[in-house]
C-alpha angles and dihedrals in degrees: 000000000000124000114230118206135206119227092262093049091050090050088054089052091049091051093046091050092051102036104029100035098029097234113159115246089220091056089054090049092051091050091050091052091047091051092054091045090052092051090050091049092050089055095046091244098139095089123090125013121335121197125190126197109206130191125204097256131076092285087060088049089056088053095050090048089051091050090054093050091050091046092052090050090056097254123149098247133161127178134193128200109222112204139021110328091205087068095058117134116245093256093046091050091052091052090047092053092047091050090051092055090051089049094236108180113260127180137185091204103097092185088063091055090049090059090069126115091226124033125197122201114214099147107116116349123190096323096077109126105169140041118285112249143171121007091358089064091053092049093051092046089052088048091053091051092054121103092214124117103263129213128187119206109221095334136356109267110259096028114113111235089209103057111354096252118149111243099216096303134002138202113250111221141185094210134021119196108196127180134246097327135029112252119233093233092058091065104038124078136284090020094054090064090064098050106068109194112001119215122184113208129189114238099167101282102116137174087273087071089067087068105185095341120112116204118233097220132063141162127214122231136187093282089065091065084083087075081087101082128212110270115256117256093236095051121134133174093271093055098037091080133286118227128192112203111197100193149119136059135197109325090356106099096123097078092054090050094051094048093047095047092048089053091050090051088055090060101266111164101210135011127192119192114207104201144139115288092247089070096051099094098044094046093046087054096044097045112015090173091071127083110234115213108184137186135192124236095309117041117224110238093209090057092047091049090051091054092045090055089052094054130086090198133014127211115194133181117034109133091344096133127216102266123133089259091054090048092053091048094053092046091049093049095049094046097046109029116118096182131060114292127205110206115200141163114341092015086065093049090051093046088053087063092053114025090168085086088068094044093056126071112295142161122255107306131195114194119195109192127168117212095276092051091044090053090056092046095050104026089232125130120256089241090057091047092052091051093048101031102146095033092054092051091048094048093047093048092050095045096051100028093237135123106254119206104189104194125217142112085302103029115207120210115194121191113192114246090001130062140324112221126204112204119224101176126090137051143236092269088074090071090101136118113278096021091113092050088055091050092052090052092049092051091049089048091050090056090050091054090062100260108147118253091245089060106026098081095050090044091051092050092050094047090046089056092047090050088051090051089054089050090051091050091054102036107022125250096279096048102052114127129184091256089055089056089053089053088049090060089066092049093052094047093045091054090048090053091052091053090054 
């Protein structure tokens, strides 16, 4: 798991490294420049003309230090300082004076810099706190119109390090080399679209620089797949996890099937599907491993309670519909469940009609809304949700004491009083019908494999994305279907077993 920092948190780390541990700020700047140089060398980007746009803060100092390193290696490099040089930070001024003594080529003609084969953005860095205006806008627009290979140092100028918003205008890059920790804004949209490939390089600011502070944001990586432990030798179907899937309505059996099969692929021992009688035959045919518990028009609460007592985890909502019967089912499950409950799809739409269910006592709940469902739950517009993606998930989780999985291209999972996870796995091919049903099944399956509730949702989201990446590899990005993602679960878990 990787900690992700906001701009303010990274500034705290910088200050702690310099003031508490006594590391020189100039040493850190030199290491930053060396890291960018090394990434350029690895990509064979030292040939041809290199142009560097430098601001007057420490990000600009990184750029001037990089220009000197490139100059001393015999590269054709030119840099320009954009802004008032009398406003340079102390560190930037020192680098500027050193570069002058080495006769590193500087120009005030920004058009000349734009003629380079490789461009490096060192204008603002993570400290930007207001919208970009005036000449800076023109420079960044000219940058975006260039055909050069573009590199951002720490973060593309104009992208907020805190939440990925674009502050007026932003520099579009092919590569972003950031330092010590990933920044939240590099992984959230729309900022992530401007970053290209993101590489995190160590420059000497380590986790020790956090001192006693614990960052709010994190991202899972492949090492975290080991949260899924090796099954016990004495395991049998009754102890491998029992899932109750409350799903389906007339002509809507598919969602129940996808969720149940995804849970089975996660290693679930037994699945019962509680569904209308009209779905019995088709589900028994599609997934004979599952136990089908059906009801007629009006479900019997005593039968539902019996099945809830049987289950270790409950998944409610996929394909359930929004009828009065469905509403009574969701209400009954939330009020009476004594095990973790994953609420998906129509369960969310029904909860939006009666949020008092979330305000009252309830078991551990994981809610998995997409933007439309989140809009109904919060009453906020989709545009507002997009602009405040992580904050909305965090606020909702804290207010209702639930784990909120806000789904999108960069899904955010917020666990109240714990962590907020930004997912980095997956691809656009997963924007297909049934993908969310598969995710709900994976999350339920993760709970049944013994992963704690405060980790299971984020783990499920990450594994879902990895399974989608496997599906893309096999089918191509345009041909991925929900069933392909289910097949991808097996591929991901098989590879993890081989590593062990």
